[in-house]
Rosetta silent file (secondary structure, phi, psi, omega in degrees, C-alpha in Angstrom):
SEQUENCE: MRKPERVGAEGLPNRVTIYEVGPRDGLQNEDAIVDVAIKAEFIQRLADAGLTTIETTSFVHPKWVPQLADAAELLSRLNLPEGLRTPVLVPNERGLDRALEAGVSEIAIFASATETFAAKNLNSTVDDQFAMFAPTVRRALDEGLTVRGYVSMCYGDPWEGDVPIDQVVKVGARLVELGCHELSLGDTIGVATPGQVTALIKAFEAAGVGVDRLAVHFHDTYGQALANTLTALREGVTTVDSSAGGLGGCPYAESATGNLATEDLVWQLDGLGIETGVDLEKLVTTSVWMAGQLGKPSASRVVQALAG
SCORE:     score description
SCORE:     0.000 S_00000001
   1 L     0.000  132.536 -178.256   20.163  -12.866  -31.622 S_00000001
   2 L   -62.418  144.873  176.049   20.909  -14.793  -34.797 S_00000001
   3 L  -126.324  152.088  178.733   19.184  -13.672  -37.991 S_00000001
   4 L   -71.804  148.348  172.059   18.745  -15.538  -41.277 S_00000001
   5 L   -69.072  136.083 -175.610   20.947  -14.610  -44.200 S_00000001
   6 L   -91.211  111.667  176.878   18.863  -12.672  -46.694 S_00000001
   7 L  -133.026  111.138 -175.976   18.834  -14.325  -50.105 S_00000001
   8 L   -74.500  170.614  177.901   15.880  -13.454  -52.309 S_00000001
   9 L  -141.806  149.504 -178.298   14.072  -15.628  -54.825 S_00000001
  10 L   -71.898  154.485  173.668   12.167  -14.805  -57.991 S_00000001
  11 L    79.877   19.024 -179.147    8.420  -14.781  -58.159 S_00000001
  12 L  -120.719  153.426  178.731    7.769  -13.598  -54.608 S_00000001
  13 L   -69.463  158.498  177.018    6.182  -10.388  -53.277 S_00000001
  14 L   -78.110  -27.048 -177.496    8.321   -7.601  -51.849 S_00000001
  15 E  -143.124  145.474  178.400    6.154   -7.298  -48.758 S_00000001
  16 L  -126.760  136.406  172.870    3.750   -9.554  -46.873 S_00000001
  17 E   -89.317  122.715  176.156    1.052   -8.552  -44.412 S_00000001
  18 E   -93.809  121.280  179.148    1.015  -10.819  -41.382 S_00000001
  19 E   -97.682   96.682 -173.647   -2.490  -11.198  -39.977 S_00000001
  20 E   -76.695  122.343 -176.708   -1.749  -12.111  -36.358 S_00000001
  21 L  -113.465    6.811 -175.641   -4.415  -14.361  -34.843 S_00000001
  22 H   -54.799  -47.749 -176.997   -2.729  -15.331  -31.557 S_00000001
  23 H   -65.010  -26.401  179.245   -4.934  -13.351  -29.160 S_00000001
  24 H  -102.162  -70.677 -177.119   -8.118  -14.791  -30.662 S_00000001
  25 H   -67.118  -31.127 -179.042   -7.515  -18.061  -32.509 S_00000001
  26 H   -71.326  -43.677 -174.574   -4.440  -18.787  -30.447 S_00000001
  27 L   -89.822  -17.378 -172.509   -5.948  -18.380  -26.996 S_00000001
  28 L   -62.871  -22.519 -175.983   -9.501  -19.592  -27.631 S_00000001
  29 L   -96.466    2.240  178.375   -8.492  -23.226  -27.223 S_00000001
  30 L   -74.430  131.654 -178.441   -6.693  -22.784  -23.879 S_00000001
  31 L   -69.070  -45.381 -179.353   -8.459  -24.652  -21.087 S_00000001
  32 L   -80.546  132.076 -179.446   -7.407  -22.321  -18.277 S_00000001
  33 L   -66.488  126.357  178.321   -8.920  -18.837  -18.511 S_00000001
  34 L   -87.230  130.085 -178.041   -6.222  -16.267  -19.252 S_00000001
  35 L   -59.440  142.604 -176.275   -6.595  -13.071  -17.248 S_00000001
  36 H   -61.111  -31.898  178.722   -7.745  -10.095  -19.287 S_00000001
  37 H   -65.904  -36.505  177.478   -4.722   -8.051  -18.175 S_00000001
  38 H   -68.320  -41.790  177.497   -2.398  -10.690  -19.621 S_00000001
  39 H   -60.077  -43.499 -179.565   -4.332  -10.704  -22.895 S_00000001
  40 H   -63.846  -41.520  178.326   -4.077   -6.921  -23.097 S_00000001
  41 H   -67.118  -37.550  176.775   -0.343   -7.006  -22.465 S_00000001
  42 H   -57.604  -47.614  179.743    0.055   -9.761  -25.062 S_00000001
  43 H   -64.081  -42.251  178.877   -1.627   -7.594  -27.693 S_00000001
  44 H   -61.219  -42.971  179.635    0.431   -4.568  -26.678 S_00000001
  45 H   -64.763  -39.482  178.153    3.653   -6.565  -26.969 S_00000001
  46 H   -63.502  -41.034  177.185    2.644   -7.850  -30.412 S_00000001
  47 H   -64.561  -41.725  179.602    2.000   -4.299  -31.546 S_00000001
  48 H   -64.442  -25.846  178.593    5.346   -3.174  -30.131 S_00000001
  49 L   -79.814   -4.628  174.095    7.006   -5.941  -32.151 S_00000001
  50 L   105.045    1.606  177.058    5.722   -4.315  -35.333 S_00000001
  51 L   -69.298  135.470 -173.495    2.665   -6.387  -36.207 S_00000001
  52 L  -106.078  -11.634  176.895    0.158   -4.154  -37.962 S_00000001
  53 E  -134.070  117.420 -176.972   -2.914   -6.426  -37.959 S_00000001
  54 E  -131.756  111.561  176.601   -3.890   -8.223  -34.748 S_00000001
  55 L   -75.971  112.382 -164.058   -7.150  -10.116  -34.444 S_00000001
  56 L   -86.076  -37.937 -173.013   -7.865   -9.357  -30.820 S_00000001
  57 E  -167.823 -171.115  177.523  -10.899  -11.377  -29.740 S_00000001
  58 E  -139.638  142.859  176.066  -14.326  -12.730  -30.668 S_00000001
  59 L   -98.906   41.811  172.380  -17.832  -11.693  -29.712 S_00000001
  60 L   -74.602  156.894  179.960  -19.072  -15.269  -29.717 S_00000001
  61 L   -61.050  133.031 -177.385  -21.466  -16.234  -26.924 S_00000001
  62 L   -55.483  -26.339  179.588  -19.434  -16.881  -23.738 S_00000001
  63 L   -62.741  -33.538 -175.901  -21.118  -20.278  -23.340 S_00000001
  64 L   -86.073  -37.695  178.124  -19.400  -21.536  -26.482 S_00000001
  65 L  -134.246   82.775 -177.152  -15.960  -19.995  -25.953 S_00000001
  66 H   -58.173  -29.255 -178.358  -15.577  -19.011  -22.277 S_00000001
  67 H   -58.514  -28.841 -175.444  -11.984  -17.937  -22.888 S_00000001
  68 H  -107.215   20.583  179.832  -13.226  -14.932  -24.884 S_00000001
  69 L   -64.987  -18.431 -176.340  -16.069  -13.873  -22.595 S_00000001
  70 L   -94.594   23.306 -171.991  -14.091  -10.748  -21.690 S_00000001
  71 H   -53.826  -50.561 -177.168  -14.059   -9.344  -25.242 S_00000001
  72 H   -64.809  -42.358  178.985  -15.573   -5.947  -24.450 S_00000001
  73 H   -64.320  -40.596  179.096  -13.438   -5.438  -21.356 S_00000001
  74 H   -59.004  -48.916 -178.580  -10.311   -6.431  -23.255 S_00000001
  75 H   -62.499  -34.569 -179.387  -10.920   -3.889  -26.002 S_00000001
  76 H   -68.768  -20.496 -178.439  -11.589   -1.169  -23.427 S_00000001
  77 H   -87.355  -14.755 -172.280   -8.152   -1.802  -21.892 S_00000001
  78 L   -80.208  139.574  174.862   -6.176   -1.440  -25.112 S_00000001
  79 L  -134.039   83.861 -168.317   -4.194    1.680  -25.916 S_00000001
  80 L  -107.574  161.808 -178.690   -2.646    0.872  -29.264 S_00000001
  81 L   -60.755  145.120  176.499   -0.880    2.900  -31.971 S_00000001
  82 L   -61.842  137.849  179.243   -3.046    4.771  -34.448 S_00000001
  83 L    95.006  -13.591  177.337   -3.449    2.857  -37.680 S_00000001
  84 L   -70.157  130.091  177.862   -3.111   -0.585  -36.103 S_00000001
  85 E   -84.984  128.564 -178.808   -5.807   -2.917  -37.416 S_00000001
  86 L  -130.748   67.436  179.749   -7.595   -4.807  -34.615 S_00000001
  87 L   -65.749  157.765  175.995  -10.339   -6.919  -36.210 S_00000001
  88 E  -130.270  153.378  176.684  -12.635   -9.103  -34.135 S_00000001
  89 E   -88.152  135.831  173.515  -14.573  -12.236  -35.007 S_00000001
  90 L  -128.823  136.422 -176.520  -18.371  -12.047  -34.850 S_00000001
  91 L   -89.982  -22.803 -172.356  -20.644  -15.072  -35.305 S_00000001
  92 L  -167.979 -172.617 -177.461  -23.990  -13.346  -35.898 S_00000001
  93 H   -65.114  -35.362  178.181  -25.988  -10.150  -35.409 S_00000001
  94 H   -63.064  -41.061  176.175  -25.946  -10.423  -31.619 S_00000001
  95 H   -64.424  -37.511  178.479  -22.178  -10.585  -31.755 S_00000001
  96 H   -64.276  -40.816  177.559  -22.156   -7.616  -34.118 S_00000001
  97 H   -54.977  -46.769 -179.099  -24.265   -5.605  -31.660 S_00000001
  98 H   -66.467  -38.967 -179.924  -21.649   -6.165  -28.961 S_00000001
  99 H   -65.660  -41.070  178.809  -18.794   -5.400  -31.352 S_00000001
 100 H   -64.764  -39.234  177.636  -20.401   -2.120  -32.438 S_00000001
 101 H   -61.724  -30.639  179.957  -20.902   -1.130  -28.803 S_00000001
 102 L   -84.316   -4.391  174.475  -17.178   -1.715  -28.303 S_00000001
 103 L    81.579   27.329 -178.919  -16.354    0.598  -31.205 S_00000001
 104 L   -73.036  158.329  178.806  -14.700   -1.858  -33.589 S_00000001
 105 L  -119.482   -5.095 -177.248  -13.983   -0.898  -37.200 S_00000001
 106 E  -149.484  132.915  179.041  -13.274   -4.304  -38.712 S_00000001
 107 E  -128.004  168.093  173.247  -14.885   -7.708  -38.239 S_00000001
 108 E  -134.324  146.277  173.511  -14.519  -11.236  -39.548 S_00000001
 109 E  -116.193  160.213 -167.781  -17.111  -13.950  -40.062 S_00000001
 110 E  -128.133  108.240 -177.848  -16.404  -17.667  -40.035 S_00000001
 111 E  -108.104  160.489  177.254  -17.905  -20.009  -42.653 S_00000001
 112 E  -113.606  142.135  175.506  -17.535  -23.726  -43.240 S_00000001
 113 L   -88.901   -7.427 -176.859  -16.873  -25.450  -46.544 S_00000001
 114 L  -126.951  152.378 -177.284  -18.296  -28.749  -45.254 S_00000001
 115 H   -66.472  -43.669 -175.394  -21.656  -29.838  -43.900 S_00000001
 116 H   -64.705  -43.979 -179.430  -20.360  -31.652  -40.821 S_00000001
 117 H   -69.992  -34.193  175.282  -18.240  -28.764  -39.596 S_00000001
 118 H   -60.285  -39.874  179.373  -21.069  -26.313  -40.313 S_00000001
 119 H   -68.052  -43.979 -176.047  -23.280  -28.430  -38.077 S_00000001
 120 H   -75.231  -37.213 -173.607  -20.705  -28.771  -35.296 S_00000001
 121 H   -93.900  -32.211 -174.207  -19.316  -25.239  -35.354 S_00000001
 122 H  -120.059   -3.886 -175.703  -22.312  -23.177  -36.470 S_00000001
 123 L    53.887   46.452 -173.789  -25.307  -25.420  -35.783 S_00000001
 124 L  -148.372 -174.827  170.196  -26.234  -24.871  -39.409 S_00000001
 125 L  -112.267  169.511  179.426  -25.839  -26.240  -42.915 S_00000001
 126 L   -59.147  -43.118  179.615  -23.498  -24.938  -45.599 S_00000001
 127 L   -71.378  -44.944 -174.877  -26.397  -23.204  -47.364 S_00000001
 128 H   -68.299  -22.258 -179.855  -28.183  -21.952  -44.259 S_00000001
 129 H   -60.545  -28.892 -177.997  -25.050  -20.349  -42.821 S_00000001
 130 H   -72.207  -28.778  174.784  -25.372  -17.599  -45.438 S_00000001
 131 H   -65.326  -30.965  176.971  -28.824  -16.653  -44.165 S_00000001
 132 H   -76.104  -39.853 -177.002  -27.138  -16.018  -40.812 S_00000001
 133 H   -72.243  -36.281 -169.512  -24.217  -14.102  -42.325 S_00000001
 134 H   -54.583  -53.391 -179.854  -26.184  -11.880  -44.720 S_00000001
 135 H   -66.356  -31.231  178.460  -27.794   -9.473  -42.223 S_00000001
 136 H   -64.583  -48.254 -179.522  -24.608   -9.361  -40.157 S_00000001
 137 H   -65.954  -43.415 -178.307  -22.471   -8.382  -43.144 S_00000001
 138 H   -60.175  -46.306  179.389  -25.059   -5.942  -44.477 S_00000001
 139 H   -65.369  -40.576  179.417  -25.343   -4.113  -41.161 S_00000001
 140 H   -60.794  -44.942  179.268  -21.574   -4.073  -40.696 S_00000001
 141 H   -64.957  -38.944  177.912  -21.063   -2.535  -44.126 S_00000001
 142 H   -63.118  -29.691  178.890  -23.804    0.018  -43.470 S_00000001
 143 L   -84.719    1.195  178.102  -21.939    0.992  -40.286 S_00000001
 144 L    85.785   12.194  178.760  -18.756    1.542  -42.310 S_00000001
 145 L   -83.673  155.575  168.658  -16.965   -1.595  -41.108 S_00000001
 146 E   -98.432  151.104 -172.907  -14.849   -3.826  -43.309 S_00000001
 147 E  -128.621  125.624  174.074  -15.609   -7.541  -43.267 S_00000001
 148 E  -100.787  146.396  176.181  -13.252  -10.480  -43.692 S_00000001
 149 E  -116.538  124.211  171.745  -14.541  -13.960  -44.457 S_00000001
 150 E   -90.911  138.581  169.680  -12.903  -17.122  -43.137 S_00000001
 151 E  -117.635  115.453 -178.397  -13.516  -20.367  -44.996 S_00000001
 152 E   -94.394  162.742  178.963  -12.684  -23.369  -42.823 S_00000001
 153 L    58.201   43.223 -177.069  -11.981  -26.978  -43.880 S_00000001
 154 L   -73.106  -23.986 -173.341  -10.673  -25.897  -47.288 S_00000001
 155 L  -120.829  -20.777 -179.252   -8.428  -28.927  -47.816 S_00000001
 156 E  -172.277  149.903 -177.723   -9.702  -31.691  -45.598 S_00000001
 157 E  -127.821  134.327 -176.475  -12.342  -32.435  -42.988 S_00000001
 158 L   -65.948  -19.425  179.870  -11.855  -34.921  -40.126 S_00000001
 159 L  -101.482  -33.219 -174.074  -15.346  -36.338  -40.669 S_00000001
 160 L  -105.427  -10.016  179.599  -15.786  -36.045  -44.442 S_00000001
 161 E    82.291 -144.437 -178.768  -12.233  -36.548  -45.694 S_00000001
 162 E   -62.010  142.928 -178.185  -11.011  -34.718  -48.786 S_00000001
 163 L  -109.574  121.938 -179.948  -12.976  -31.574  -49.657 S_00000001
 164 L   -58.485  137.810 -178.204  -13.739  -30.906  -53.350 S_00000001
 165 H   -59.136  -43.098 -176.835  -12.186  -27.693  -54.625 S_00000001
 166 H   -64.266  -27.463  176.850  -15.392  -26.503  -56.284 S_00000001
 167 H   -67.216  -41.974  178.848  -17.194  -26.847  -52.951 S_00000001
 168 H   -66.995  -44.857 -178.650  -14.671  -24.510  -51.292 S_00000001
 169 H   -62.767  -39.477  179.401  -14.797  -22.000  -54.144 S_00000001
 170 H   -60.006  -45.154  179.416  -18.594  -21.919  -54.042 S_00000001
 171 H   -65.223  -46.778 -179.110  -18.583  -21.017  -50.343 S_00000001
 172 H   -62.422  -42.738 -179.482  -15.826  -18.423  -50.738 S_00000001
 173 H   -63.305  -36.284  178.163  -17.439  -16.768  -53.751 S_00000001
 174 H   -67.121  -34.498  176.038  -20.710  -16.413  -51.849 S_00000001
 175 H   -65.265  -40.178  177.198  -18.876  -14.638  -49.031 S_00000001
 176 H   -63.477  -41.493  179.029  -17.416  -12.203  -51.558 S_00000001
 177 H   -62.192  -33.030  177.609  -20.882  -11.638  -53.000 S_00000001
 178 H   -68.736  -25.689  179.783  -22.125  -10.794  -49.512 S_00000001
 179 L   127.436    8.791  177.479  -19.482   -8.064  -49.249 S_00000001
 180 L   -69.312  131.262 -178.369  -16.377   -9.622  -47.695 S_00000001
 181 L   -82.704  -19.069 -176.279  -13.301   -7.710  -48.838 S_00000001
 182 E  -147.701  144.031  174.999  -10.936  -10.599  -48.110 S_00000001
 183 E  -114.839  128.165  173.583  -11.135  -14.394  -47.865 S_00000001
 184 E  -102.706  117.051 -175.315   -8.894  -16.350  -45.531 S_00000001
 185 E   -91.418  111.443 -170.484   -8.602  -19.923  -46.792 S_00000001
 186 E   -98.532  126.934  169.906   -8.194  -22.192  -43.787 S_00000001
 187 E   -93.351   76.639 -165.922   -6.404  -25.526  -43.639 S_00000001
 188 L   -59.870  -33.797 -179.620   -8.188  -26.205  -40.363 S_00000001
 189 L  -110.651    9.599  170.086   -6.674  -29.638  -39.692 S_00000001
 190 L    68.816   34.671 -176.370   -3.330  -29.006  -41.389 S_00000001
 191 L  -102.061   -5.308 -174.859   -3.519  -31.651  -44.124 S_00000001
 192 L   -67.580  153.760  170.621   -2.834  -29.517  -47.217 S_00000001
 193 L  -127.932  163.909 -170.354    0.196  -29.910  -49.457 S_00000001
 194 H   -55.139  -37.485  179.920    1.555  -27.385  -51.984 S_00000001
 195 H   -61.235  -39.316  177.375   -0.162  -28.829  -55.051 S_00000001
 196 H   -64.256  -39.953 -179.154   -3.547  -28.442  -53.384 S_00000001
 197 H   -61.375  -47.779  178.327   -2.738  -24.863  -52.431 S_00000001
 198 H   -59.923  -46.065 -177.220   -1.900  -23.945  -56.026 S_00000001
 199 H   -62.532  -40.357 -178.034   -4.994  -25.676  -57.369 S_00000001
 200 H   -68.972  -43.762  179.427   -7.336  -23.915  -54.928 S_00000001
 201 H   -62.190  -43.576  179.130   -5.920  -20.444  -55.581 S_00000001
 202 H   -65.337  -34.853  178.469   -6.149  -20.956  -59.345 S_00000001
 203 H   -66.673  -38.394  175.519   -9.720  -22.214  -58.985 S_00000001
 204 H   -64.576  -42.565  178.260  -10.698  -19.037  -57.139 S_00000001
 205 H   -61.380  -41.399  178.826   -9.085  -16.921  -59.851 S_00000001
 206 H   -63.992  -27.872  179.192  -10.972  -18.869  -62.518 S_00000001
 207 L   -87.527    3.016  176.866  -14.192  -18.146  -60.614 S_00000001
 208 L    92.758    8.418  175.549  -13.469  -14.414  -60.657 S_00000001
 209 L  -102.224  103.576 -173.227  -12.073  -14.041  -57.134 S_00000001
 210 L   -67.539  157.591 -178.404   -8.648  -12.497  -57.647 S_00000001
 211 H   -63.645  -22.342  177.549   -5.594  -13.459  -55.656 S_00000001
 212 H   -68.698  -13.133  177.671   -5.572   -9.941  -54.203 S_00000001
 213 H   -96.055   -3.194 -171.614   -8.716  -10.926  -52.271 S_00000001
 214 E  -105.079  141.598  169.113   -7.164  -14.076  -50.809 S_00000001
 215 E  -125.989  163.102  179.452   -5.283  -14.759  -47.586 S_00000001
 216 E  -123.202  146.727 -175.696   -4.021  -18.111  -46.320 S_00000001
 217 E  -138.998   99.511 -175.002   -4.388  -19.699  -42.894 S_00000001
 218 E  -108.686  140.901  168.612   -2.396  -22.884  -42.370 S_00000001
 219 E  -101.415  155.909 -168.738   -2.150  -25.233  -39.417 S_00000001
 220 L  -109.108   31.818 -176.242    1.028  -27.238  -39.005 S_00000001
 221 L   -53.439  -43.543 -178.002   -0.352  -30.662  -38.060 S_00000001
 222 L  -109.161   19.186  175.641    1.740  -32.455  -40.689 S_00000001
 223 L    71.632   22.042 -175.127    4.599  -29.945  -40.829 S_00000001
 224 L  -104.446   -0.673 -170.057    3.456  -28.428  -44.122 S_00000001
 225 H   -60.716  -44.739 -179.327    2.482  -24.903  -43.092 S_00000001
 226 H   -68.946  -40.388  177.962    5.644  -23.098  -44.246 S_00000001
 227 H   -62.784  -42.122  179.265    5.843  -25.027  -47.514 S_00000001
 228 H   -66.972  -37.253  177.825    2.199  -24.261  -48.198 S_00000001
 229 H   -63.697  -46.870  179.483    2.717  -20.599  -47.352 S_00000001
 230 H   -60.007  -39.429  176.999    5.649  -20.272  -49.724 S_00000001
 231 H   -61.121  -44.489  179.510    3.551  -21.874  -52.452 S_00000001
 232 H   -63.127  -38.178  177.822    0.756  -19.369  -51.852 S_00000001
 233 H   -63.339  -39.157  178.721    3.229  -16.478  -52.036 S_00000001
 234 H   -66.341  -23.218  177.609    4.465  -17.745  -55.392 S_00000001
 235 L   -87.552   -1.819  175.818    0.838  -17.672  -56.563 S_00000001
 236 L   106.606   -1.050  176.831    0.582  -13.993  -55.583 S_00000001
 237 L   -67.894  138.806 -179.577   -0.937  -14.118  -52.097 S_00000001
 238 L  -127.866    6.415  175.421    0.409  -11.331  -49.863 S_00000001
 239 E  -123.879  125.406 -176.493   -1.565  -11.808  -46.620 S_00000001
 240 E  -127.362  127.545  174.719   -0.708  -14.700  -44.313 S_00000001
 241 E   -81.825  141.552  175.073   -2.420  -15.615  -41.044 S_00000001
 242 E  -159.280  168.199 -175.132   -0.200  -16.827  -38.222 S_00000001
 243 E  -130.798  125.905 -179.751   -0.127  -17.062  -34.449 S_00000001
 244 H   -54.437  129.939  179.793    2.680  -15.916  -32.163 S_00000001
 245 H    73.679    3.834 -177.968    4.368  -18.933  -30.627 S_00000001
 246 H    72.342   21.570  179.778    2.254  -21.295  -32.741 S_00000001
 247 L   -64.429  148.278  167.633   -0.646  -20.973  -30.301 S_00000001
 248 L   121.543  177.813 -178.433   -4.018  -22.306  -31.258 S_00000001
 249 L   170.895 -152.341  176.590   -6.156  -24.991  -32.711 S_00000001
 250 L  -140.754  121.821 -176.742   -9.885  -25.366  -33.103 S_00000001
 251 L   -66.012  -14.563 -178.734  -12.167  -26.335  -30.212 S_00000001
 252 L  -106.735    4.917  176.441  -14.593  -28.006  -32.630 S_00000001
 253 L  -139.433   95.848 -170.184  -12.013  -30.042  -34.566 S_00000001
 254 L   -63.817  -22.512  179.730   -9.878  -32.079  -32.204 S_00000001
 255 L   -82.175   -1.001 -179.946   -7.367  -33.033  -34.898 S_00000001
 256 L   -83.553  112.334  175.774   -6.525  -29.362  -35.476 S_00000001
 257 L   -90.868 -167.021 -171.255   -3.156  -28.571  -33.938 S_00000001
 258 L   -62.360  158.850  175.186   -1.507  -25.200  -33.665 S_00000001
 259 E   -69.219  165.379  167.621   -1.398  -22.459  -36.244 S_00000001
 260 L   -54.801  127.768 -179.445    1.649  -21.568  -38.272 S_00000001
 261 E   -73.588  133.177 -179.236    3.936  -19.804  -35.784 S_00000001
 262 H   -59.994  -38.438 -179.769    4.482  -16.138  -36.574 S_00000001
 263 H   -63.343  -41.020  179.174    8.171  -16.418  -35.643 S_00000001
 264 H   -64.594  -39.940  177.783    8.700  -19.297  -38.081 S_00000001
 265 H   -64.332  -46.782 -178.016    6.969  -17.289  -40.796 S_00000001
 266 H   -63.531  -39.813  177.747    9.013  -14.151  -40.090 S_00000001
 267 H   -58.342  -46.205  179.652   12.274  -16.125  -40.153 S_00000001
 268 H   -64.155  -46.917 -177.724   11.427  -17.476  -43.599 S_00000001
 269 H   -65.776  -40.650  176.436   10.265  -14.125  -44.960 S_00000001
 270 H   -59.603  -43.567 -179.423   13.292  -12.301  -43.541 S_00000001
 271 H   -64.126  -27.600  179.029   15.565  -14.855  -45.169 S_00000001
 272 L   -89.279   -0.246 -179.631   13.851  -14.276  -48.507 S_00000001
 273 L    76.156   20.470 -179.762   14.229  -10.514  -48.206 S_00000001
 274 L   -93.588  127.399 -176.273   10.468  -10.000  -47.914 S_00000001
 275 E   -78.136  140.274  174.946    9.484   -7.067  -45.720 S_00000001
 276 L  -131.155  -20.524 -175.771    7.006   -7.506  -42.866 S_00000001
 277 L    80.637    5.277 -175.674    7.868   -4.695  -40.464 S_00000001
 278 L   -95.972  134.098  175.150    8.174   -7.218  -37.640 S_00000001
 279 L   -88.402  106.404 -173.951   11.045   -7.192  -35.160 S_00000001
 280 H   -62.189  -38.976 -178.845   11.795  -10.905  -34.720 S_00000001
 281 H   -62.494  -45.166  178.025   13.708  -10.453  -31.471 S_00000001
 282 H   -63.933  -36.963 -179.387   10.834   -8.598  -29.828 S_00000001
 283 H   -66.937  -43.975  177.786    8.397  -11.182  -31.139 S_00000001
 284 H   -60.684  -44.065  178.602   10.402  -14.087  -29.745 S_00000001
 285 H   -59.500  -39.628  178.382   10.618  -12.315  -26.386 S_00000001
 286 H   -63.144  -44.517 -178.003    6.849  -11.872  -26.450 S_00000001
 287 H   -70.531  -33.785  174.267    6.192  -15.541  -27.141 S_00000001
 288 H   -63.081  -44.300  178.043    8.614  -16.645  -24.428 S_00000001
 289 H   -60.927  -45.513 -177.733    6.767  -14.369  -22.018 S_00000001
 290 H   -67.057  -37.743  176.918    3.371  -15.695  -23.121 S_00000001
 291 H   -59.935  -37.790  177.074    4.529  -19.298  -22.844 S_00000001
 292 H   -65.037  -37.942  178.134    5.470  -18.517  -19.257 S_00000001
 293 H   -66.176  -34.640 -177.996    1.997  -17.132  -18.592 S_00000001
 294 H   -87.051  -14.097  178.836    0.421  -20.280  -20.022 S_00000001
 295 L    73.621   30.264  176.954    2.832  -22.617  -18.256 S_00000001
 296 L  -152.438  153.227 -176.446    3.924  -24.515  -21.349 S_00000001
 297 L   -69.943  154.629  176.012    6.714  -24.174  -23.933 S_00000001
 298 L   -67.542  142.492  177.631    6.233  -22.393  -27.229 S_00000001
 299 L   -82.555  -10.646 -177.735    5.482  -24.625  -30.202 S_00000001
 300 L   -70.424  128.821  177.768    7.470  -22.356  -32.525 S_00000001
 301 H   -67.437  -35.377  179.528   10.701  -23.928  -33.770 S_00000001
 302 H   -67.771  -41.476  176.655   12.252  -20.474  -34.158 S_00000001
 303 H   -61.498  -44.143  179.517   11.364  -19.535  -30.575 S_00000001
 304 H   -60.871  -39.553 -177.337   12.879  -22.810  -29.384 S_00000001
 305 H   -72.745  -41.824 -173.413   16.055  -22.203  -31.383 S_00000001
 306 H   -84.645  -26.718 -176.760   16.558  -18.557  -30.471 S_00000001
 307 H  -107.752    0.072 -175.316   15.459  -18.674  -26.843 S_00000001
 308 L   -75.244    0.000    0.000   16.694  -22.148  -25.970 S_00000001
C-alpha cells in the first residue's frame, strides 16, 4: 500500500492524539440500525489499527438517538487493550447513571455556542444548559471520571449565521470552570476557514484557556477540514477529532456533512513526520469493511485512493 513521503515542516508538534469519534458521532446519524456485534467489531478493529482514544457510544435517551440505544450492551461486549481510552457521551445525570453502571472512566458533555442549536439539540438555552451540565460534571468528577466538553457551532450556525468569537469563548470557558479537562471546538456545519481557526484559538488563550486544553473537531462540508486542522496544529493544538471513513454528521443540523476522515488525517500527519501510532493500512481495511456493512462507499479520499 502506498505511503506518503515524509517531509517535515517547522512549527508543528512531534505527535498528535487522534480522538476517534466514528463509533459514536459517525454512526449516530445512520438511518438503519447497525447491529451491536458489528459496532463491537468496528471498535476492536480501530483499536487494532493503533487508535488510542475511541469514543464508543452515547448514553442519550434511545428516543432521541435510536442508533445508540444499545450503549450498555455494546460496552459489555468489548475486550480492548489495557490503557485504551473509551470515552462516552452523556447528556445529563440520567445518562451519567447509566454510564456509571457500565463502568466507564471518561465521559464527554455536549454544549452549544448558539441559542437555536441549544434549543434544537438540548431543549435548552445557552445559559440554562449549564444548570443541566453542572450536577453531571460534579458527580462525574466525584466518581473519579475525567470530563471532556464539546462546544458545537463554533464557527457558523445554519439558523443564526456567523457566530461571534466571544460567544464561543464564553461557553467554552464556562465548561472549563465546571471541571472539563479538555474542550473540543466543533465546526458543526463545516464552514470554518483557517483565519477563523487561528482567531478562535488565540481568543481562548487570551481568556486564560491554554492551547493544551483545546482539541479541534472539523466537518468537511466545504472541503476545509484538513486545512483547518493544519492551522490548529501550527497554533499548538495536539488533539484532533476525526471519524474513520469520514462517517458522521449531526442529526439536528441537516447541513452538517461528514467528519474529517481519520485516514485523510493520518495521511497528512504521516507525510509531515508527525507520529500518531496509527497503522494506515489496517485503518483503511477497517473502513472498507465498515462501508460494506453500511452498504455505501467510504467518504474518505484516502480510502478511495488506496482501496480503489
